[in-house]
PAMI-268730 format. One line per 4 residues: their letters; for each residue x, y, z of N, C-alpha, C. Coordinates in pm, whole numbers. Example, Ala and Ser with C-alpha at 12.3 -4.5 7.8 and 13.67 -1.06 7.14 Angstrom:
BEGIN
AS) 1319/-569/780/1230/-450/780/1320/-330/780 ~ 1285/-225/708/1367/-106/714/1290/3/787 .
# end
This chain:
BEGIN
MKTA) -4159/6835/-13906/-4087/6959/-13876/-3939/6934/-13857 ~ -3909/6821/-13791/-3769/6788/-13766/-3692/6772/-13895 ~ -3755/6708/-13997/-3690/6691/-14127/-3665/6824/-14193 ~ -3762/6913/-14184/-3749/7046/-14246/-3638/7125/-14180 .
VKTA) -3631/7117/-14047/-3526/7189/-13975/-3389/7135/-14012 ~ -3379/7003/-14022/-3252/6940/-14057/-3207/6983/-14196 ~ -3302/6986/-14290/-3270/7029/-14427/-3226/7174/-14430 ~ -3296/7258/-14355/-3260/7401/-14350/-3122/7420/-14291 .
AKTA) -3089/7344/-14187/-2958/7355/-14125/-2848/7317/-14222 ~ -2870/7206/-14295/-2771/7160/-14390/-2752/7261/-14502 ~ -2862/7315/-14551/-2855/7415/-14658/-2782/7539/-14611 ~ -2812/7584/-14489/-2746/7702/-14435/-2597/7680/-14422 .
SNTA) -2558/7561/-14375/-2416/7531/-14358/-2344/7530/-14491 ~ -2402/7463/-14592/-2339/7455/-14723/-2330/7591/-14790 ~ -2437/7669/-14776/-2438/7802/-14838/-2334/7892/-14775 ~ -2325/7889/-14642/-2230/7976/-14573/-2087/7943/-14609 .
AKRA) -2059/7817/-14630/-1923/7777/-14663/-1879/7835/-14796 ~ -1977/7865/-14884/-1944/7915/-15017/-1941/8067/-15024 ~ -2005/8134/-14925/-2017/8279/-14930/-1948/8342/-14810 ~ -1878/8453/-14829/-1807/8512/-14717/-1817/8663/-14712 .
SPAS) -1879/8728/-14812/-1887/8874/-14813/-1989/8921/-14712 ~ -1976/9045/-14658/-2073/9098/-14563/-2215/9097/-14618 ~ -2231/9134/-14746/-2364/9139/-14806/-2427/9000/-14812 ~ -2347/8902/-14854/-2401/8766/-14863/-2430/8711/-14725 .
AKRL) -2351/8752/-14626/-2376/8706/-14489/-2511/8755/-14440 ~ -2545/8882/-14470/-2675/8936/-14430/-2789/8860/-14497 ~ -2770/8830/-14627/-2874/8756/-14699/-2893/8618/-14638 ~ -2781/8556/-14599/-2786/8423/-14541/-2863/8424/-14410 .
VKSK) -2834/8522/-14325/-2903/8531/-14196/-3052/8550/-14217 ~ -3088/8637/-14313/-3229/8668/-14337/-3305/8551/-14397 ~ -3243/8485/-14495/-3316/8382/-14570/-3307/8242/-14510 ~ -3198/8213/-14437/-3179/8077/-14388/-3167/8067/-14237 .
LKPL) -3076/8146/-14178/-3044/8124/-14038/-3153/8169/-13942 ~ -3214/8286/-13965/-3320/8331/-13875/-3441/8237/-13878 ~ -3486/8194/-13996/-3597/8098/-13998/-3562/7967/-13928 ~ -3436/7926/-13939/-3392/7803/-13875/-3403/7815/-13724 .
VKAR) -3355/7927/-13669/-3361/7947/-13525/-3506/7957/-13478 ~ -3591/8024/-13559/-3732/8035/-13523/-3798/7898/-13516 ~ -3765/7811/-13610/-3822/7676/-13611/-3783/7600/-13485 ~ -3658/7616/-13446/-3611/7545/-13328/-3666/7607/-13200 .
ASAK) -3687/7738/-13204/-3740/7805/-13086/-3882/7762/-13055 ~ -3956/7717/-13158/-4095/7676/-13138/-4108/7531/-13095 ~ -3996/7458/-13093/-3999/7317/-13054/-4030/7303/-12906 ~ -4078/7185/-12865/-4111/7161/-12725/-3990/7106/-12651 .
PKST) -3980/7132/-12518/-3871/7077/-12438/-3870/6925/-12449 ~ -3748/6869/-12450/-3735/6725/-12468/-3719/6649/-12337 ~ -3702/6722/-12226/-3681/6652/-12101/-3742/6729/-11985 ~ -3779/6656/-11880/-3834/6721/-11762/-3728/6805/-11693 .
QRKA) -3601/6765/-11704/-3493/6842/-11644/-3487/6981/-11705 ~ -3501/6990/-11836/-3495/7119/-11903/-3617/7204/-11868 ~ -3734/7138/-11852/-3853/7211/-11813/-3834/7274/-11676 ~ -3773/7199/-11585/-3754/7248/-11449/-3663/7370/-11448 .
KTGF) -3562/7368/-11534/-3467/7479/-11539/-3524/7597/-11615 ~ -3619/7573/-11700/-3693/7675/-11775/-3614/7734/-11891 ~ -3497/7793/-11864/-3417/7854/-11970/-3333/7753/-12044 ~ -3241/7804/-12126/-3152/7717/-12203/-3010/7771/-12191 .
FITF) -2915/7685/-12157/-2780/7724/-12121/-2680/7672/-12224 ~ -2617/7763/-12297/-2518/7730/-12399/-2383/7786/-12360 ~ -2279/7706/-12370/-2143/7756/-12344/-2058/7741/-12470 ~ -1966/7835/-12486/-1866/7828/-12593/-1731/7804/-12528 .
EGGE) -1657/7709/-12580/-1524/7678/-12528/-1422/7677/-12641 ~ -1294/7675/-12603/-1188/7673/-12702/-1065/7746/-12651 ~ -958/7736/-12726/-834/7803/-12689/-841/7952/-12714 ~ -724/8016/-12707/-718/8160/-12728/-731/8193/-12877 .
GVGK) -806/8298/-12908/-816/8347/-13045/-897/8261/-13140 ~ -986/8178/-13087/-1064/8090/-13175/-1188/8158/-13233 ~ -1223/8275/-13182/-1337/8348/-13236/-1466/8333/-13158 ~ -1457/8299/-13030/-1577/8280/-12949/-1662/8407/-12940 .
TTQI) -1596/8519/-12916/-1669/8645/-12898/-1755/8678/-13019 ~ -1698/8662/-13138/-1771/8691/-13262/-1891/8600/-13278 ~ -1871/8470/-13257/-1978/8374/-13279/-2087/8385/-13172 ~ -2050/8418/-13051/-2149/8438/-12946/-2239/8556/-12980 .
ARLA) -2179/8664/-13027/-2257/8783/-13063/-2355/8752/-13176 ~ -2311/8674/-13274/-2397/8642/-13387/-2510/8548/-13346 ~ -2479/8452/-13261/-2584/8360/-13216/-2687/8435/-13131 ~ -2640/8523/-13045/-2731/8602/-12962/-2825/8685/-13048 .
KAFE) -2771/8744/-13152/-2852/8827/-13243/-2958/8741/-13313 ~ -2920/8621/-13353/-3014/8531/-13419/-3126/8490/-13324 ~ -3090/8460/-13199/-3192/8426/-13100/-3287/8543/-13077 ~ -3230/8663/-13063/-3311/8782/-13036/-3409/8809/-13150 .
ATGR) -3370/8772/-13272/-3459/8791/-13387/-3584/8705/-13377 ~ -3578/8600/-13294/-3695/8514/-13275/-3781/8559/-13158 ~ -3737/8664/-13089/-3812/8714/-12975/-3767/8658/-12841 ~ -3662/8574/-12842/-3611/8519/-12717/-3524/8621/-12645 .
RVIV) -3531/8624/-12513/-3443/8708/-12432/-3312/8634/-12413 ~ -3201/8699/-12445/-3069/8636/-12440/-2979/8709/-12341 ~ -2913/8634/-12256/-2813/8689/-12165/-2677/8639/-12211 ~ -2590/8731/-12252/-2454/8696/-12293/-2360/8729/-12178 .
TREP) -2280/8632/-12138/-2191/8654/-12025/-2059/8581/-12048 ~ -1969/8585/-11951/-1836/8527/-11972/-1774/8483/-11841 ~ -1672/8398/-11854/-1589/8359/-11740/-1442/8369/-11778 ~ -1357/8406/-11679/-1396/8456/-11548/-1465/8591/-11561 .
GGSN) -1544/8626/-11463/-1617/8753/-11466/-1765/8730/-11480 ~ -1834/8829/-11538/-1977/8816/-11561/-2063/8895/-11466 ~ -2008/8932/-11350/-2081/9018/-11255/-1977/9109/-11188 ~ -2022/9206/-11111/-1930/9305/-11054/-1818/9241/-10973 .
IANR) -1854/9158/-10878/-1753/9094/-10793/-1668/8998/-10875 ~ -1732/8919/-10960/-1659/8822/-11043/-1562/8892/-11137 ~ -1599/9010/-11186/-1509/9084/-11275/-1385/9134/-11203 ~ -1399/9166/-11075/-1283/9210/-10997/-1185/9094/-10979 .
IRSL) -1240/8974/-10962/-1155/8855/-10952/-1090/8829/-11088 ~ -1164/8850/-11196/-1111/8831/-11331/-987/8917/-11354 ~ -996/9043/-11314/-883/9134/-11336/-759/9086/-11264 ~ -778/9021/-11151/-665/8966/-11075/-609/8843/-11145 .
ILDP) -696/8754/-11189/-653/8629/-11253/-572/8655/-11380 ~ -618/8749/-11462/-558/8770/-11594/-449/8876/-11596 ~ -422/8938/-11483/-319/9042/-11476/-180/8983/-11506 ~ -113/9030/-11611/21/8978/-11645/123/8997/-11532 .
KMKG) 94/9090/-11442/186/9116/-11331/174/9011/-11221 ~ 73/8927/-11229/52/8823/-11128/143/8704/-11156 ~ 271/8724/-11139/369/8618/-11163/382/8531/-11039 ~ 402/8403/-11061/422/8312/-10949/295/8258/-10887 .
LVPL) 180/8282/-10950/53/8229/-10899/52/8078/-10919 ~ 44/8004/-10809/49/7857/-10820/-83/7804/-10876 ~ -79/7689/-10944/-200/7635/-11008/-320/7621/-10916 ~ -298/7576/-10792/-411/7557/-10702/-476/7690/-10665 .
AELF) -393/7791/-10640/-447/7924/-10609/-523/7979/-10730 ~ -469/7954/-10849/-536/7998/-10972/-674/7933/-10983 ~ -680/7804/-10956/-808/7732/-10962/-908/7790/-10863 ~ -863/7816/-10741/-953/7872/-10640/-1008/8008/-10683 .
LYEA) -925/8088/-10747/-971/8219/-10795/-1079/8202/-10902 ~ -1055/8111/-10995/-1155/8084/-11099/-1287/8037/-11037 ~ -1277/7949/-10938/-1399/7895/-10877/-1472/8002/-10795 ~ -1398/8092/-10732/-1461/8201/-10657/-1539/8291/-10752 .
SRAQ) -1475/8325/-10864/-1542/8406/-10965/-1665/8334/-11019 ~ -1651/8205/-11042/-1761/8125/-11099/-1879/8116/-11003 ~ -1852/8093/-10876/-1960/8083/-10778/-2042/8211/-10773 ~ -1974/8325/-10775/-2043/8454/-10772/-2121/8476/-10900 .
HVAD) -2060/8440/-11012/-2120/8458/-11144/-2249/8376/-11158 ~ -2243/8251/-11117/-2361/8165/-11126/-2475/8219/-11039 ~ -2439/8263/-10918/-2541/8314/-10826/-2601/8446/-10873 ~ -2517/8533/-10929/-2562/8667/-10968/-2631/8672/-11104 .
VIRP) -2583/8589/-11197/-2626/8603/-11336/-2694/8479/-11394 ~ -2623/8367/-11394/-2670/8251/-11470/-2798/8190/-11415 ~ -2799/8156/-11286/-2920/8094/-11230/-3044/8184/-11240 ~ -3033/8312/-11205/-3152/8398/-11218/-3204/8406/-11361 .
ALKA) -3111/8412/-11458/-3152/8422/-11598/-3222/8295/-11644 ~ -3169/8180/-11607/-3232/8053/-11645/-3368/8037/-11578 ~ -3377/8078/-11453/-3504/8069/-11381/-3611/8155/-11447 ~ -3566/8267/-11506/-3659/8358/-11574/-3695/8310/-11714 .
GHVV) -3633/8200/-11757/-3665/8143/-11888/-3583/8196/-12004 ~ -3473/8264/-11974/-3391/8323/-12079/-3291/8223/-12136 ~ -3240/8255/-12254/-3128/8181/-12311/-3001/8244/-12255 ~ -2913/8163/-12199/-2785/8212/-12146/-2674/8158/-12234 .
ICDR) -2592/8248/-12288/-2476/8209/-12369/-2352/8257/-12296 ~ -2269/8164/-12256/-2152/8197/-12173/-2021/8166/-12245 ~ -1933/8264/-12249/-1798/8249/-12303/-1710/8187/-12195 ~ -1692/8057/-12203/-1619/7972/-12108/-1705/7942/-11985 .
YTDS) -1677/7823/-11930/-1747/7780/-11808/-1660/7673/-11743 ~ -1720/7577/-11679/-1644/7478/-11602/-1546/7397/-11685 ~ -1578/7373/-11812/-1488/7294/-11897/-1352/7360/-11911 ~ -1348/7492/-11907/-1220/7562/-11917/-1131/7530/-11797 .
SVVY) -1190/7517/-11679/-1110/7480/-11562/-1063/7335/-11571 ~ -1151/7248/-11622/-1112/7108/-11641/-988/7100/-11729 ~ -985/7182/-11834/-876/7175/-11931/-757/7262/-11892 ~ -780/7389/-11863/-669/7480/-11833/-599/7444/-11701 .
QGVA) -678/7428/-11595/-616/7397/-11466/-592/7248/-11447 ~ -685/7166/-11495/-669/7022/-11478/-568/6960/-11571 ~ -584/6982/-11702/-495/6921/-11801/-365/7000/-11816 ~ -375/7126/-11854/-255/7205/-11885/-172/7237/-11761 .
RGLD) -236/7265/-11648/-163/7295/-11524/-127/7169/-11447 ~ -194/7058/-11478/-160/6932/-11414/-226/6904/-11281 ~ -332/6978/-11248/-403/6952/-11123/-490/6826/-11136 ~ -524/6768/-11023/-605/6646/-11022/-743/6673/-11081 .
GALV) -780/6594/-11181/-907/6615/-11249/-1027/6599/-11158 ~ -1019/6506/-11065/-1131/6484/-10972/-1150/6605/-10882 ~ -1039/6667/-10842/-1046/6787/-10758/-1112/6901/-10834 ~ -1071/6920/-10959/-1130/7027/-11041/-1280/7005/-11057 .
KRLN) -1319/6883/-11086/-1461/6852/-11103/-1540/6879/-10976 ~ -1481/6839/-10863/-1549/6858/-10735/-1569/7007/-10704 ~ -1465/7087/-10728/-1476/7231/-10703/-1570/7298/-10802 ~ -1570/7250/-10926/-1665/7302/-11025/-1809/7282/-10977 .
NMAT) -1837/7162/-10928/-1972/7131/-10882/-2009/7212/-10758 ~ -1911/7234/-10671/-1937/7316/-10552/-1969/7460/-10592 ~ -1892/7513/-10685/-1909/7653/-10725/-2039/7677/-10799 ~ -2085/7578/-10873/-2204/7596/-10958/-2329/7530/-10904 .
GSLH) -2315/7454/-10796/-2430/7376/-10750/-2465/7269/-10851 ~ -2361/7218/-10919/-2377/7114/-11023/-2465/7160/-11138 ~ -2457/7288/-11172/-2530/7340/-11288/-2448/7317/-11414 ~ -2500/7238/-11506/-2428/7203/-11628/-2496/7264/-11751 .
PDLT) -2418/7293/-11856/-2475/7348/-11979/-2564/7245/-12049 ~ -2661/7294/-12124/-2741/7207/-12210/-2662/7171/-12335 ~ -2579/7263/-12380/-2503/7244/-12503/-2372/7320/-12493 ~ -2262/7256/-12535/-2132/7321/-12537/-2076/7317/-12678 .
LLLD) -2043/7434/-12730/-1987/7447/-12864/-1837/7472/-12852 ~ -1758/7376/-12898/-1613/7387/-12892/-1559/7435/-13026 ~ -1503/7555/-13028/-1441/7608/-13149/-1296/7564/-13150 ~ -1263/7476/-13242/-1130/7414/-13246/-1041/7482/-13350 .
LDPR) -918/7516/-13308/-825/7585/-13397/-682/7556/-13354 ~ -592/7545/-13451/-450/7531/-13422/-407/7649/-13335 ~ -350/7623/-13216/-313/7734/-13127/-214/7833/-13187 ~ -135/7790/-13283/-42/7885/-13347/-120/7993/-13422 .
IGLA) -231/7954/-13484/-315/8050/-13555/-388/8139/-13454 ~ -443/8078/-13351/-516/8153/-13249/-428/8254/-13178 ~ -307/8213/-13142/-216/8304/-13073/-171/8418/-13163 ~ -158/8390/-13292/-123/8496/-13387/-234/8600/-13394 .
RVGA) -358/8554/-13391/-472/8646/-13391/-471/8732/-13265 ~ -448/8668/-13152/-447/8740/-13025/-333/8841/-13022 ~ -217/8799/-13072/-102/8888/-13073/-124/9013/-13155 ~ -204/9000/-13261/-231/9114/-13348/-319/9218/-13279 .
RGIL) -386/9179/-13171/-474/9273/-13099/-395/9367/-13010 ~ -276/9324/-12968/-197/9411/-12881/-156/9342/-12753 ~ -187/9403/-12640/-145/9355/-12508/-208/9219/-12476 ~ -125/9126/-12428/-172/8992/-12393/-198/8981/-12244 .
DRME) -299/8900/-12206/-322/8877/-12064/-233/8763/-12015 ~ -243/8731/-11887/-152/8633/-11827/-165/8495/-11890 ~ -285/8453/-11924/-305/8322/-11983/-258/8318/-12129 ~ -282/8425/-12201/-241/8432/-12341/-89/8430/-12355 .
KEAL) -18/8471/-12250/128/8475/-12255/194/8340/-12229 ~ 115/8240/-12198/172/8107/-12174/238/8053/-12301 ~ 330/7958/-12282/405/7900/-12393/313/7824/-12489 ~ 360/7807/-12613/283/7735/-12713/248/7594/-12665 .
SFHQ) 342/7528/-12596/316/7393/-12547/197/7389/-12452 ~ 180/7494/-12374/65/7503/-12283/-65/7507/-12363 ~ -67/7590/-12465/-188/7605/-12546/-216/7480/-12631 ~ -111/7410/-12669/-131/7283/-12739/-195/7179/-12647 .
AVRA) -152/7182/-12520/-212/7091/-12421/-359/7126/-12398 ~ -389/7256/-12402/-528/7301/-12386/-614/7247/-12500 ~ -564/7260/-12622/-641/7211/-12737/-664/7061/-12727 ~ -559/6988/-12696/-572/6842/-12684/-670/6806/-12573 .
GFLK) -666/6882/-12464/-755/6856/-12352/-901/6877/-12388 ~ -928/6984/-12461/-1066/7011/-12503/-1117/6902/-12596 ~ -1034/6861/-12690/-1077/6758/-12785/-1103/6625/-12715 ~ -1019/6592/-12619/-1039/6469/-12542/-1169/6477/-12462 .
LSRR) -1193/6592/-12401/-1315/6611/-12323/-1439/6602/-12411 ~ -1429/6657/-12532/-1544/6653/-12624/-1577/6511/-12667 ~ -1474/6427/-12678/-1497/6286/-12714/-1561/6211/-12597 ~ -1524/6251/-12477/-1577/6185/-12358/-1722/6225/-12330 .
ERRR) -1758/6346/-12370/-1894/6396/-12346/-1960/6434/-12479 ~ -1970/6337/-12566/-2022/6360/-12702/-2165/6413/-12703 ~ -2243/6373/-12607/-2383/6414/-12607/-2398/6566/-12590 ~ -2311/6625/-12511/-2321/6768/-12482/-2238/6854/-12577 .
FRVI) -2126/6803/-12623/-2032/6881/-12705/-2063/6875/-12854 ~ -2038/6985/-12922/-2034/6990/-13068/-1904/7061/-13104 ~ -1821/6996/-13183/-1691/7053/-13221/-1702/7119/-13358 ~ -1655/7243/-13367/-1665/7320/-13491/-1527/7368/-13533 .
DSSL) -1494/7349/-13659/-1366/7392/-13715/-1363/7544/-13722 ~ -1279/7605/-13640/-1275/7751/-13633/-1180/7814/-13735 ~ -1127/7732/-13827/-1044/7788/-13934/-1130/7829/-14053 ~ -1259/7797/-14048/-1352/7833/-14155/-1384/7982/-14150 .
SRDA) -1456/8031/-14250/-1498/8171/-14250/-1599/8195/-14138 ~ -1615/8320/-14099/-1709/8353/-13992/-1852/8309/-14026 ~ -1890/8329/-14152/-2025/8290/-14194/-2043/8138/-14186 ~ -1942/8065/-14230/-1951/7919/-14227/-1957/7868/-14084 .
IHAK) -1879/7930/-13995/-1881/7890/-13854/-2018/7917/-13794 ~ -2073/8034/-13826/-2206/8070/-13773/-2312/7969/-13818 ~ -2306/7929/-13944/-2401/7830/-13995/-2386/7698/-13921 ~ -2262/7659/-13892/-2238/7534/-13822/-2281/7542/-13676 .
VLEA) -2271/7662/-13618/-2321/7682/-13482/-2471/7655/-13478 ~ -2544/7709/-13576/-2689/7685/-13582/-2719/7539/-13611 ~ -2639/7480/-13697/-2658/7338/-13729/-2636/7252/-13605 ~ -2545/7296/-13518/-2516/7221/-13396/-2634/7219/-13300 .
LEGE) -2728/7312/-13320/-2847/7316/-13236/-2952/7214/-13278 ~ -2922/7138/-13383/-3017/7038/-13434/-3065/6946/-13322 ~ -3195/6938/-13309/-3252/6849/-13209/-3259/6907/-13070 ~ -3208/7032/-13052/-3209/7093/-12920/-3329/7185/-12903 .
FV) -3376/7199/-12782/-3482/7296/-12753/-3418/7431/-12728 ~ -3444/7531/-12813/-3387/7663/-12797/-3495/7767/-12778 .
# end
């Protein structure tokens, strides 16, 4: 079965790279991607740790404008086609209280917010989010797909803001109870392209308004982190077409229990 899944993943990735029209994308999902997810969904858990947690926790990371929202929606739809219950959420935010903290963090009018205070706000939002949404969903056996998680604090506040990495890690663990993702998908893109995409949408939030050098540091930080944690991370070129990225997202699930 593993060989068949691997072959299907490779075929899906190659096919998607060649096709980009909406019609061909639908055919691809129907003929290749949905069967691939179904095959992986029927696999058995590979570790006692995953059995204890019951659900499966996937995070998407990356700089601004890399296309996380689009790919998360497509992956969730593919999972749902297999009959799995999927919870899509985000950070900062994800629950009522956490969303109120999010609005404060990203408000462009919040000028002069020092890095440490910013980190504490992210961790407060995260602690509430994990308690309200993520842990209950995993306990119920659902697939949780989260747009950003602790790695964003490691990179944005630790690397780009210059805070002590050990401090960020310690606060991350406190806020989450040391809950870590099973799989992290890093969508990598030149920040100049990502920021251009974001700019085309209209109003920018406080983080999106940071200088290009800040976003370049974010990209470098994510790539360094992905090299350090190769077992958990899968890096995907986000300059590809949406269909090709989606195929690579599914391919990145190779060997994982979904």
